[in-house]
mmCIF file as gemmi writes it, N, C-alpha and C atoms, coordinates in Angstrom:
data_model
loop_
_atom_site.group_PDB
_atom_site.id
_atom_site.type_symbol
_atom_site.label_atom_id
_atom_site.label_alt_id
_atom_site.label_comp_id
_atom_site.label_asym_id
_atom_site.label_entity_id
_atom_site.label_seq_id
_atom_site.pdbx_PDB_ins_code
_atom_site.Cartn_x
_atom_site.Cartn_y
_atom_site.Cartn_z
_atom_site.occupancy
_atom_site.B_iso_or_equiv
_atom_site.pdbx_formal_charge
_atom_site.auth_seq_id
_atom_site.auth_asym_id
_atom_site.pdbx_PDB_model_num
ATOM 1 N N . MET Axp A 1 ? 24.968 13.151 59.835 1 0 ? 1 A 1
ATOM 2 C CA . MET Axp A 1 ? 25.885 12.048 60.094 1 0 ? 1 A 1
ATOM 3 C C . MET Axp A 1 ? 27.073 12.158 59.147 1 0 ? 1 A 1
ATOM 4 N N . ARG Axp A 2 ? 28.271 12.15 59.703 1 0 ? 2 A 1
ATOM 5 C CA . ARG Axp A 2 ? 29.502 12.284 58.93 1 0 ? 2 A 1
ATOM 6 C C . ARG Axp A 2 ? 30.047 10.909 58.554 1 0 ? 2 A 1
ATOM 7 N N . PHE Axp A 3 ? 30.479 10.775 57.317 1 0 ? 3 A 1
ATOM 8 C CA . PHE Axp A 3 ? 31.082 9.534 56.833 1 0 ? 3 A 1
ATOM 9 C C . PHE Axp A 3 ? 32.455 9.358 57.463 1 0 ? 3 A 1
ATOM 10 N N . ASP Axp A 4 ? 32.721 8.204 58.009 1 0 ? 4 A 1
ATOM 11 C CA . ASP Axp A 4 ? 34.003 7.938 58.65 1 0 ? 4 A 1
ATOM 12 C C . ASP Axp A 4 ? 34.753 6.879 57.847 1 0 ? 4 A 1
ATOM 13 N N . ALA Axp A 5 ? 35.692 7.33 57.028 1 0 ? 5 A 1
ATOM 14 C CA . ALA Axp A 5 ? 36.451 6.429 56.164 1 0 ? 5 A 1
ATOM 15 C C . ALA Axp A 5 ? 37.307 5.465 56.977 1 0 ? 5 A 1
ATOM 16 N N . THR Axp A 6 ? 37.823 5.9 58.111 1 0 ? 6 A 1
ATOM 17 C CA . THR Axp A 6 ? 38.64 5.031 58.945 1 0 ? 6 A 1
ATOM 18 C C . THR Axp A 6 ? 37.811 3.874 59.481 1 0 ? 6 A 1
ATOM 19 N N . LEU Axp A 7 ? 36.611 4.164 59.938 1 0 ? 7 A 1
ATOM 20 C CA . LEU Axp A 7 ? 35.725 3.113 60.432 1 0 ? 7 A 1
ATOM 21 C C . LEU Axp A 7 ? 35.383 2.128 59.316 1 0 ? 7 A 1
ATOM 22 N N . LEU Axp A 8 ? 35.103 2.645 58.148 1 0 ? 8 A 1
ATOM 23 C CA . LEU Axp A 8 ? 34.822 1.785 56.996 1 0 ? 8 A 1
ATOM 24 C C . LEU Axp A 8 ? 36.014 0.871 56.704 1 0 ? 8 A 1
ATOM 25 N N . GLY Axp A 9 ? 37.208 1.425 56.72 1 0 ? 9 A 1
ATOM 26 C CA . GLY Axp A 9 ? 38.42 0.642 56.484 1 0 ? 9 A 1
ATOM 27 C C . GLY Axp A 9 ? 38.641 -0.422 57.546 1 0 ? 9 A 1
ATOM 28 N N . LEU Axp A 10 ? 38.371 -0.08 58.796 1 0 ? 10 A 1
ATOM 29 C CA . LEU Axp A 10 ? 38.526 -1.046 59.881 1 0 ? 10 A 1
ATOM 30 C C . LEU Axp A 10 ? 37.537 -2.199 59.752 1 0 ? 10 A 1
ATOM 31 N N . ILE Axp A 11 ? 36.309 -1.894 59.392 1 0 ? 11 A 1
ATOM 32 C CA . ILE Axp A 11 ? 35.296 -2.933 59.202 1 0 ? 11 A 1
ATOM 33 C C . ILE Axp A 11 ? 35.667 -3.824 58.021 1 0 ? 11 A 1
ATOM 34 N N . ALA Axp A 12 ? 36.103 -3.221 56.924 1 0 ? 12 A 1
ATOM 35 C CA . ALA Axp A 12 ? 36.517 -3.995 55.749 1 0 ? 12 A 1
ATOM 36 C C . ALA Axp A 12 ? 37.704 -4.891 56.088 1 0 ? 12 A 1
ATOM 37 N N . ALA Axp A 13 ? 38.685 -4.354 56.778 1 0 ? 13 A 1
ATOM 38 C CA . ALA Axp A 13 ? 39.868 -5.122 57.162 1 0 ? 13 A 1
ATOM 39 C C . ALA Axp A 13 ? 39.49 -6.269 58.091 1 0 ? 13 A 1
ATOM 40 N N . PHE Axp A 14 ? 38.591 -6.01 59.027 1 0 ? 14 A 1
ATOM 41 C CA . PHE Axp A 14 ? 38.127 -7.055 59.936 1 0 ? 14 A 1
ATOM 42 C C . PHE Axp A 14 ? 37.475 -8.193 59.158 1 0 ? 14 A 1
ATOM 43 N N . CYS Axp A 15 ? 36.594 -7.838 58.232 1 0 ? 15 A 1
ATOM 44 C CA . CYS Axp A 15 ? 35.873 -8.863 57.454 1 0 ? 15 A 1
ATOM 45 C C . CYS Axp A 15 ? 36.825 -9.698 56.602 1 0 ? 15 A 1
ATOM 46 N N . THR Axp A 16 ? 37.751 -9.062 55.913 1 0 ? 16 A 1
ATOM 47 C CA . THR Axp A 16 ? 38.649 -9.814 55.036 1 0 ? 16 A 1
ATOM 48 C C . THR Axp A 16 ? 39.66 -10.641 55.828 1 0 ? 16 A 1
ATOM 49 N N . THR Axp A 17 ? 39.976 -10.222 57.034 1 0 ? 17 A 1
ATOM 50 C CA . THR Axp A 17 ? 40.88 -10.989 57.883 1 0 ? 17 A 1
ATOM 51 C C . THR Axp A 17 ? 40.165 -12.189 58.5 1 0 ? 17 A 1
ATOM 52 N N . VAL Axp A 18 ? 39.002 -11.953 59.062 1 0 ? 18 A 1
ATOM 53 C CA . VAL Axp A 18 ? 38.225 -13.002 59.721 1 0 ? 18 A 1
ATOM 54 C C . VAL Axp A 18 ? 37.764 -14.062 58.715 1 0 ? 18 A 1
ATOM 55 N N . ALA Axp A 19 ? 37.648 -13.7 57.461 1 0 ? 19 A 1
ATOM 56 C CA . ALA Axp A 19 ? 37.19 -14.638 56.428 1 0 ? 19 A 1
ATOM 57 C C . ALA Axp A 19 ? 38.089 -15.866 56.325 1 0 ? 19 A 1
ATOM 58 N N . PHE Axp A 20 ? 39.344 -15.771 56.74 1 0 ? 20 A 1
ATOM 59 C CA . PHE Axp A 20 ? 40.259 -16.9 56.649 1 0 ? 20 A 1
ATOM 60 C C . PHE Axp A 20 ? 40.1 -17.893 57.792 1 0 ? 20 A 1
ATOM 61 N N . ILE Axp A 21 ? 39.499 -17.498 58.872 1 0 ? 21 A 1
ATOM 62 C CA . ILE Axp A 21 ? 39.393 -18.373 60.037 1 0 ? 21 A 1
ATOM 63 C C . ILE Axp A 21 ? 38.638 -19.668 59.731 1 0 ? 21 A 1
ATOM 64 N N . PRO Axp A 22 ? 37.484 -19.635 59.048 1 0 ? 22 A 1
ATOM 65 C CA . PRO Axp A 22 ? 36.814 -20.912 58.744 1 0 ? 22 A 1
ATOM 66 C C . PRO Axp A 22 ? 37.664 -21.862 57.91 1 0 ? 22 A 1
ATOM 67 N N . GLN Axp A 23 ? 38.436 -21.347 56.965 1 0 ? 23 A 1
ATOM 68 C CA . GLN Axp A 23 ? 39.305 -22.201 56.142 1 0 ? 23 A 1
ATOM 69 C C . GLN Axp A 23 ? 40.392 -22.838 56.987 1 0 ? 23 A 1
ATOM 70 N N . VAL Axp A 24 ? 41.017 -22.053 57.835 1 0 ? 24 A 1
ATOM 71 C CA . VAL Axp A 24 ? 42.073 -22.559 58.71 1 0 ? 24 A 1
ATOM 72 C C . VAL Axp A 24 ? 41.512 -23.644 59.635 1 0 ? 24 A 1
ATOM 73 N N . LEU Axp A 25 ? 40.366 -23.377 60.244 1 0 ? 25 A 1
ATOM 74 C CA . LEU Axp A 25 ? 39.764 -24.348 61.155 1 0 ? 25 A 1
ATOM 75 C C . LEU Axp A 25 ? 39.345 -25.632 60.435 1 0 ? 25 A 1
ATOM 76 N N . LEU Axp A 26 ? 38.797 -25.488 59.235 1 0 ? 26 A 1
ATOM 77 C CA . LEU Axp A 26 ? 38.376 -26.658 58.465 1 0 ? 26 A 1
ATOM 78 C C . LEU Axp A 26 ? 39.561 -27.57 58.144 1 0 ? 26 A 1
ATOM 79 N N . ILE Axp A 27 ? 40.645 -26.987 57.674 1 0 ? 27 A 1
ATOM 80 C CA . ILE Axp A 27 ? 41.84 -27.77 57.341 1 0 ? 27 A 1
ATOM 81 C C . ILE Axp A 27 ? 42.401 -28.419 58.607 1 0 ? 27 A 1
ATOM 82 N N . TRP Axp A 28 ? 42.457 -27.666 59.686 1 0 ? 28 A 1
ATOM 83 C CA . TRP Axp A 28 ? 43.012 -28.17 60.938 1 0 ? 28 A 1
ATOM 84 C C . TRP Axp A 28 ? 42.181 -29.335 61.473 1 0 ? 28 A 1
ATOM 85 N N . ARG Axp A 29 ? 40.86 -29.201 61.442 1 0 ? 29 A 1
ATOM 86 C CA . ARG Axp A 29 ? 39.982 -30.269 61.937 1 0 ? 29 A 1
ATOM 87 C C . ARG Axp A 29 ? 40.045 -31.525 61.071 1 0 ? 29 A 1
ATOM 88 N N . ARG Axp A 30 ? 40.059 -31.331 59.76 1 0 ? 30 A 1
ATOM 89 C CA . ARG Axp A 30 ? 40.067 -32.469 58.836 1 0 ? 30 A 1
ATOM 90 C C . ARG Axp A 30 ? 41.457 -33.074 58.652 1 0 ? 30 A 1
ATOM 91 N N . LYS Axp A 31 ? 42.473 -32.315 59.032 1 0 ? 31 A 1
ATOM 92 C CA . LYS Axp A 31 ? 43.862 -32.737 58.811 1 0 ? 31 A 1
ATOM 93 C C . LYS Axp A 31 ? 44.109 -33.001 57.33 1 0 ? 31 A 1
ATOM 94 N N . SER Axp A 32 ? 43.466 -32.2 56.503 1 0 ? 32 A 1
ATOM 95 C CA . SER Axp A 32 ? 43.612 -32.323 55.054 1 0 ? 32 A 1
ATOM 96 C C . SER Axp A 32 ? 43.392 -30.962 54.41 1 0 ? 32 A 1
ATOM 97 N N . ALA Axp A 33 ? 44.259 -30.667 53.449 1 0 ? 33 A 1
ATOM 98 C CA . ALA Axp A 33 ? 44.128 -29.429 52.691 1 0 ? 33 A 1
ATOM 99 C C . ALA Axp A 33 ? 43.921 -29.734 51.216 1 0 ? 33 A 1
ATOM 100 N N . ALA Axp A 34 ? 43.349 -30.913 50.957 1 0 ? 34 A 1
ATOM 101 C CA . ALA Axp A 34 ? 43.065 -31.297 49.576 1 0 ? 34 A 1
ATOM 102 C C . ALA Axp A 34 ? 42.146 -30.245 48.953 1 0 ? 34 A 1
ATOM 103 N N . GLY Axp A 35 ? 42.459 -29.866 47.761 1 0 ? 35 A 1
ATOM 104 C CA . GLY Axp A 35 ? 41.647 -28.877 47.063 1 0 ? 35 A 1
ATOM 105 C C . GLY Axp A 35 ? 42.103 -27.444 47.267 1 0 ? 35 A 1
ATOM 106 N N . VAL Axp A 36 ? 43.042 -27.231 48.174 1 0 ? 36 A 1
ATOM 107 C CA . VAL Axp A 36 ? 43.575 -25.89 48.398 1 0 ? 36 A 1
ATOM 108 C C . VAL Axp A 36 ? 44.697 -25.653 47.393 1 0 ? 36 A 1
ATOM 109 N N . SER Axp A 37 ? 44.641 -24.546 46.703 1 0 ? 37 A 1
ATOM 110 C CA . SER Axp A 37 ? 45.636 -24.22 45.685 1 0 ? 37 A 1
ATOM 111 C C . SER Axp A 37 ? 46.893 -23.632 46.331 1 0 ? 37 A 1
ATOM 112 N N . THR Axp A 38 ? 47.99 -24.365 46.242 1 0 ? 38 A 1
ATOM 113 C CA . THR Axp A 38 ? 49.257 -23.884 46.783 1 0 ? 38 A 1
ATOM 114 C C . THR Axp A 38 ? 49.709 -22.617 46.07 1 0 ? 38 A 1
ATOM 115 N N . GLY Axp A 39 ? 49.586 -22.603 44.751 1 0 ? 39 A 1
ATOM 116 C CA . GLY Axp A 39 ? 50.002 -21.426 43.985 1 0 ? 39 A 1
ATOM 117 C C . GLY Axp A 39 ? 49.221 -20.183 44.371 1 0 ? 39 A 1
ATOM 118 N N . MET Axp A 40 ? 47.917 -20.327 44.511 1 0 ? 40 A 1
ATOM 119 C CA . MET Axp A 40 ? 47.084 -19.182 44.878 1 0 ? 40 A 1
ATOM 120 C C . MET Axp A 40 ? 47.485 -18.64 46.244 1 0 ? 40 A 1
ATOM 121 N N . TYR Axp A 41 ? 47.685 -19.542 47.212 1 0 ? 41 A 1
ATOM 122 C CA . TYR Axp A 41 ? 48.04 -19.089 48.556 1 0 ? 41 A 1
ATOM 123 C C . TYR Axp A 41 ? 49.444 -18.492 48.601 1 0 ? 41 A 1
ATOM 124 N N . CYS Axp A 42 ? 50.377 -19.002 47.802 1 0 ? 42 A 1
ATOM 125 C CA . CYS Axp A 42 ? 51.721 -18.412 47.746 1 0 ? 42 A 1
ATOM 126 C C . CYS Axp A 42 ? 51.67 -16.986 47.212 1 0 ? 42 A 1
ATOM 127 N N . VAL Axp A 43 ? 50.956 -16.796 46.116 1 0 ? 43 A 1
ATOM 128 C CA . VAL Axp A 43 ? 50.83 -15.454 45.539 1 0 ? 43 A 1
ATOM 129 C C . VAL Axp A 43 ? 50.074 -14.538 46.494 1 0 ? 43 A 1
ATOM 130 N N . PHE Axp A 44 ? 49.006 -15.053 47.097 1 0 ? 44 A 1
ATOM 131 C CA . PHE Axp A 44 ? 48.222 -14.251 48.034 1 0 ? 44 A 1
ATOM 132 C C . PHE Axp A 44 ? 49.076 -13.82 49.226 1 0 ? 44 A 1
ATOM 133 N N . CYS Axp A 45 ? 49.829 -14.765 49.803 1 0 ? 45 A 1
ATOM 134 C CA . CYS Axp A 45 ? 50.683 -14.427 50.95 1 0 ? 45 A 1
ATOM 135 C C . CYS Axp A 45 ? 51.723 -13.37 50.584 1 0 ? 45 A 1
ATOM 136 N N . PHE Axp A 46 ? 52.289 -13.48 49.397 1 0 ? 46 A 1
ATOM 137 C CA . PHE Axp A 46 ? 53.25 -12.472 48.957 1 0 ? 46 A 1
ATOM 138 C C . PHE Axp A 46 ? 52.576 -11.097 48.832 1 0 ? 46 A 1
ATOM 139 N N . GLY Axp A 47 ? 51.395 -11.058 48.256 1 0 ? 47 A 1
ATOM 140 C CA . GLY Axp A 47 ? 50.652 -9.803 48.133 1 0 ? 47 A 1
ATOM 141 C C . GLY Axp A 47 ? 50.309 -9.206 49.485 1 0 ? 47 A 1
ATOM 142 N N . VAL Axp A 48 ? 49.881 -10.051 50.426 1 0 ? 48 A 1
ATOM 143 C CA . VAL Axp A 48 ? 49.55 -9.568 51.767 1 0 ? 48 A 1
ATOM 144 C C . VAL Axp A 48 ? 50.802 -9.056 52.473 1 0 ? 48 A 1
ATOM 145 N N . LEU Axp A 49 ? 51.931 -9.735 52.269 1 0 ? 49 A 1
ATOM 146 C CA . LEU Axp A 49 ? 53.191 -9.253 52.84 1 0 ? 49 A 1
ATOM 147 C C . LEU Axp A 49 ? 53.519 -7.856 52.316 1 0 ? 49 A 1
ATOM 148 N N . LEU Axp A 50 ? 53.308 -7.653 51.017 1 0 ? 50 A 1
ATOM 149 C CA . LEU Axp A 50 ? 53.559 -6.319 50.444 1 0 ? 50 A 1
ATOM 150 C C . LEU Axp A 50 ? 52.622 -5.277 51.037 1 0 ? 50 A 1
ATOM 151 N N . TRP Axp A 51 ? 51.34 -5.636 51.246 1 0 ? 51 A 1
ATOM 152 C CA . TRP Axp A 51 ? 50.4 -4.711 51.888 1 0 ? 51 A 1
ATOM 153 C C . TRP Axp A 51 ? 50.848 -4.396 53.315 1 0 ? 51 A 1
ATOM 154 N N . LEU Axp A 52 ? 51.336 -5.398 54.025 1 0 ? 52 A 1
ATOM 155 C CA . LEU Axp A 52 ? 51.833 -5.191 55.385 1 0 ? 52 A 1
ATOM 156 C C . LEU Axp A 52 ? 53.002 -4.208 55.375 1 0 ? 52 A 1
ATOM 157 N N . ILE Axp A 53 ? 53.952 -4.425 54.492 1 0 ? 53 A 1
ATOM 158 C CA . ILE Axp A 53 ? 55.104 -3.519 54.382 1 0 ? 53 A 1
ATOM 159 C C . ILE Axp A 53 ? 54.642 -2.117 54.018 1 0 ? 53 A 1
ATOM 160 N N . TYR Axp A 54 ? 53.732 -2.018 53.072 1 0 ? 54 A 1
ATOM 161 C CA . TYR Axp A 54 ? 53.179 -0.718 52.668 1 0 ? 54 A 1
ATOM 162 C C . TYR Axp A 54 ? 52.537 -0.011 53.86 1 0 ? 54 A 1
ATOM 163 N N . GLY Axp A 55 ? 51.733 -0.744 54.62 1 0 ? 55 A 1
ATOM 164 C CA . GLY Axp A 55 ? 51.071 -0.153 55.782 1 0 ? 55 A 1
ATOM 165 C C . GLY Axp A 55 ? 52.062 0.358 56.809 1 0 ? 55 A 1
ATOM 166 N N . VAL Axp A 56 ? 53.14 -0.387 57.006 1 0 ? 56 A 1
ATOM 167 C CA . VAL Axp A 56 ? 54.173 0.042 57.955 1 0 ? 56 A 1
ATOM 168 C C . VAL Axp A 56 ? 54.882 1.294 57.433 1 0 ? 56 A 1
ATOM 169 N N . ILE Axp A 57 ? 55.238 1.283 56.154 1 0 ? 57 A 1
ATOM 170 C CA . ILE Axp A 57 ? 55.963 2.423 55.577 1 0 ? 57 A 1
ATOM 171 C C . ILE Axp A 57 ? 55.167 3.717 55.689 1 0 ? 57 A 1
ATOM 172 N N . ILE Axp A 58 ? 53.867 3.651 55.387 1 0 ? 58 A 1
ATOM 173 C CA . ILE Axp A 58 ? 53.057 4.876 55.443 1 0 ? 58 A 1
ATOM 174 C C . ILE Axp A 58 ? 52.416 5.092 56.813 1 0 ? 58 A 1
ATOM 175 N N . GLU Axp A 59 ? 52.76 4.202 57.758 1 0 ? 59 A 1
ATOM 176 C CA . GLU Axp A 59 ? 52.247 4.269 59.127 1 0 ? 59 A 1
ATOM 177 C C . GLU Axp A 59 ? 50.723 4.221 59.182 1 0 ? 59 A 1
ATOM 178 N N . ALA Axp A 60 ? 50.156 3.387 58.33 1 0 ? 60 A 1
ATOM 179 C CA . ALA Axp A 60 ? 48.707 3.146 58.335 1 0 ? 60 A 1
ATOM 180 C C . ALA Axp A 60 ? 48.492 1.857 59.125 1 0 ? 60 A 1
ATOM 181 N N . TRP Axp A 61 ? 48.356 1.998 60.43 1 0 ? 61 A 1
ATOM 182 C CA . TRP Axp A 61 ? 48.343 0.839 61.303 1 0 ? 61 A 1
ATOM 183 C C . TRP Axp A 61 ? 47.153 -0.099 61.088 1 0 ? 61 A 1
ATOM 184 N N . PRO Axp A 62 ? 45.971 0.383 60.739 1 0 ? 62 A 1
ATOM 185 C CA . PRO Axp A 62 ? 44.895 -0.57 60.422 1 0 ? 62 A 1
ATOM 186 C C . PRO Axp A 62 ? 45.268 -1.482 59.253 1 0 ? 62 A 1
ATOM 187 N N . ILE Axp A 63 ? 45.925 -0.929 58.247 1 0 ? 63 A 1
ATOM 188 C CA . ILE Axp A 63 ? 46.368 -1.734 57.1 1 0 ? 63 A 1
ATOM 189 C C . ILE Axp A 63 ? 47.454 -2.713 57.544 1 0 ? 63 A 1
ATOM 190 N N . ALA Axp A 64 ? 48.426 -2.231 58.27 1 0 ? 64 A 1
ATOM 191 C CA . ALA Axp A 64 ? 49.555 -3.068 58.689 1 0 ? 64 A 1
ATOM 192 C C . ALA Axp A 64 ? 49.103 -4.188 59.625 1 0 ? 64 A 1
ATOM 193 N N . ILE Axp A 65 ? 48.336 -3.855 60.635 1 0 ? 65 A 1
ATOM 194 C CA . ILE Axp A 65 ? 47.935 -4.853 61.628 1 0 ? 65 A 1
ATOM 195 C C . ILE Axp A 65 ? 47.043 -5.926 61.013 1 0 ? 65 A 1
ATOM 196 N N . ASN Axp A 66 ? 46.043 -5.508 60.268 1 0 ? 66 A 1
ATOM 197 C CA . ASN Axp A 66 ? 45.13 -6.495 59.686 1 0 ? 66 A 1
ATOM 198 C C . ASN Axp A 66 ? 45.815 -7.354 58.638 1 0 ? 66 A 1
ATOM 199 N N . ASN Axp A 67 ? 46.718 -6.783 57.871 1 0 ? 67 A 1
ATOM 200 C CA . ASN Axp A 67 ? 47.445 -7.597 56.906 1 0 ? 67 A 1
ATOM 201 C C . ASN Axp A 67 ? 48.443 -8.517 57.598 1 0 ? 67 A 1
ATOM 202 N N . GLY Axp A 68 ? 48.969 -8.106 58.723 1 0 ? 68 A 1
ATOM 203 C CA . GLY Axp A 68 ? 49.826 -8.99 59.508 1 0 ? 68 A 1
ATOM 204 C C . GLY Axp A 68 ? 49.057 -10.211 60.001 1 0 ? 68 A 1
ATOM 205 N N . ILE Axp A 69 ? 47.859 -9.985 60.505 1 0 ? 69 A 1
ATOM 206 C CA . ILE Axp A 69 ? 47.017 -11.088 60.968 1 0 ? 69 A 1
ATOM 207 C C . ILE Axp A 69 ? 46.615 -11.977 59.793 1 0 ? 69 A 1
ATOM 208 N N . THR Axp A 70 ? 46.213 -11.353 58.68 1 0 ? 70 A 1
ATOM 209 C CA . THR Axp A 70 ? 45.835 -12.117 57.495 1 0 ? 70 A 1
ATOM 210 C C . THR Axp A 70 ? 47.006 -12.956 56.991 1 0 ? 70 A 1
ATOM 211 N N . LEU Axp A 71 ? 48.203 -12.395 57.035 1 0 ? 71 A 1
ATOM 212 C CA . LEU Axp A 71 ? 49.39 -13.122 56.598 1 0 ? 71 A 1
ATOM 213 C C . LEU Axp A 71 ? 49.612 -14.37 57.455 1 0 ? 71 A 1
ATOM 214 N N . VAL Axp A 72 ? 49.453 -14.244 58.751 1 0 ? 72 A 1
ATOM 215 C CA . VAL Axp A 72 ? 49.609 -15.392 59.638 1 0 ? 72 A 1
ATOM 216 C C . VAL Axp A 72 ? 48.573 -16.467 59.308 1 0 ? 72 A 1
ATOM 217 N N . LEU Axp A 73 ? 47.316 -16.068 59.121 1 0 ? 73 A 1
ATOM 218 C CA . LEU Axp A 73 ? 46.262 -17.029 58.812 1 0 ? 73 A 1
ATOM 219 C C . LEU Axp A 73 ? 46.491 -17.702 57.46 1 0 ? 73 A 1
ATOM 220 N N . ALA Axp A 74 ? 46.812 -16.91 56.443 1 0 ? 74 A 1
ATOM 221 C CA . ALA Axp A 74 ? 47.025 -17.475 55.105 1 0 ? 74 A 1
ATOM 222 C C . ALA Axp A 74 ? 48.26 -18.368 55.071 1 0 ? 74 A 1
ATOM 223 N N . CYS Axp A 75 ? 49.317 -17.967 55.751 1 0 ? 75 A 1
ATOM 224 C CA . CYS Axp A 75 ? 50.517 -18.807 55.797 1 0 ? 75 A 1
ATOM 225 C C . CYS Axp A 75 ? 50.254 -20.095 56.578 1 0 ? 75 A 1
ATOM 226 N N . SER Axp A 76 ? 49.367 -20.038 57.569 1 0 ? 76 A 1
ATOM 227 C CA . SER Axp A 76 ? 49.044 -21.262 58.3 1 0 ? 76 A 1
ATOM 228 C C . SER Axp A 76 ? 48.348 -22.263 57.387 1 0 ? 76 A 1
ATOM 229 N N . VAL Axp A 77 ? 47.571 -21.783 56.42 1 0 ? 77 A 1
ATOM 230 C CA . VAL Axp A 77 ? 46.967 -22.681 55.428 1 0 ? 77 A 1
ATOM 231 C C . VAL Axp A 77 ? 48.078 -23.354 54.626 1 0 ? 77 A 1
ATOM 232 N N . LEU Axp A 78 ? 49.069 -22.592 54.202 1 0 ? 78 A 1
ATOM 233 C CA . LEU Axp A 78 ? 50.189 -23.179 53.454 1 0 ? 78 A 1
ATOM 234 C C . LEU Axp A 78 ? 50.965 -24.194 54.287 1 0 ? 78 A 1
ATOM 235 N N . VAL Axp A 79 ? 51.199 -23.878 55.534 1 0 ? 79 A 1
ATOM 236 C CA . VAL Axp A 79 ? 51.932 -24.793 56.413 1 0 ? 79 A 1
ATOM 237 C C . VAL Axp A 79 ? 51.149 -26.093 56.581 1 0 ? 79 A 1
ATOM 238 N N . MET Axp A 80 ? 49.836 -25.973 56.806 1 0 ? 80 A 1
ATOM 239 C CA . MET Axp A 80 ? 49.02 -27.177 56.951 1 0 ? 80 A 1
ATOM 240 C C . MET Axp A 80 ? 48.91 -27.94 55.636 1 0 ? 80 A 1
ATOM 241 N N . LYS Axp A 81 ? 48.892 -27.237 54.512 1 0 ? 81 A 1
ATOM 242 C CA . LYS Axp A 81 ? 48.886 -27.891 53.214 1 0 ? 81 A 1
ATOM 243 C C . LYS Axp A 81 ? 50.126 -28.785 53.082 1 0 ? 81 A 1
ATOM 244 N N . TRP Axp A 82 ? 51.258 -28.272 53.51 1 0 ? 82 A 1
ATOM 245 C CA . TRP Axp A 82 ? 52.492 -29.045 53.487 1 0 ? 82 A 1
ATOM 246 C C . TRP Axp A 82 ? 52.467 -30.152 54.535 1 0 ? 82 A 1
ATOM 247 N N . ALA Axp A 83 ? 52.036 -29.842 55.753 1 0 ? 83 A 1
ATOM 248 C CA . ALA Axp A 83 ? 52.037 -30.826 56.838 1 0 ? 83 A 1
ATOM 249 C C . ALA Axp A 83 ? 51.094 -31.992 56.566 1 0 ? 83 A 1
ATOM 250 N N . TYR Axp A 84 ? 49.97 -31.716 55.941 1 0 ? 84 A 1
ATOM 251 C CA . TYR Axp A 84 ? 48.969 -32.753 55.687 1 0 ? 84 A 1
ATOM 252 C C . TYR Axp A 84 ? 49 -33.231 54.235 1 0 ? 84 A 1
ATOM 253 N N . ARG Axp A 85 ? 50.12 -33.066 53.571 1 0 ? 85 A 1
ATOM 254 C CA . ARG Axp A 85 ? 50.204 -33.375 52.134 1 0 ? 85 A 1
ATOM 255 C C . ARG Axp A 85 ? 49.923 -34.833 51.816 1 0 ? 85 A 1
ATOM 256 N N . ASN Axp A 86 ? 50.129 -35.74 52.763 1 0 ? 86 A 1
ATOM 257 C CA . ASN Axp A 86 ? 49.887 -37.161 52.52 1 0 ? 86 A 1
ATOM 258 C C . ASN Axp A 86 ? 48.464 -37.586 52.894 1 0 ? 86 A 1
ATOM 259 N N . ASN Axp A 87 ? 47.695 -36.661 53.453 1 0 ? 87 A 1
ATOM 260 C CA . ASN Axp A 87 ? 46.306 -36.976 53.808 1 0 ? 87 A 1
ATOM 261 C C . ASN Axp A 87 ? 45.386 -36.656 52.652 1 0 ? 87 A 1
ATOM 262 N N . PRO Axp A 88 ? 44.393 -37.506 52.426 1 0 ? 88 A 1
ATOM 263 C CA . PRO Axp A 88 ? 43.472 -37.256 51.29 1 0 ? 88 A 1
ATOM 264 C C . PRO Axp A 88 ? 42.563 -36.071 51.522 1 0 ? 88 A 1
């Protein structure tokens, strides 16, 4: 059996991207982002944006695509944090 690094990378990218879905859904359902760190998500989104750019530059599409999806999910947390800022 041959080790497939691409498959490993795709599985890792899938897991780290999908991990944001429960957080997004929880905030959306509760209409509250209390306890979510704005600073952490801002820095994280910036880092993911850099990974997305890196993936595009080196034409590593698994990196680019998954970081693009992660960026959308993480930024949606920030948007909801702002939108629901008056909710407890």
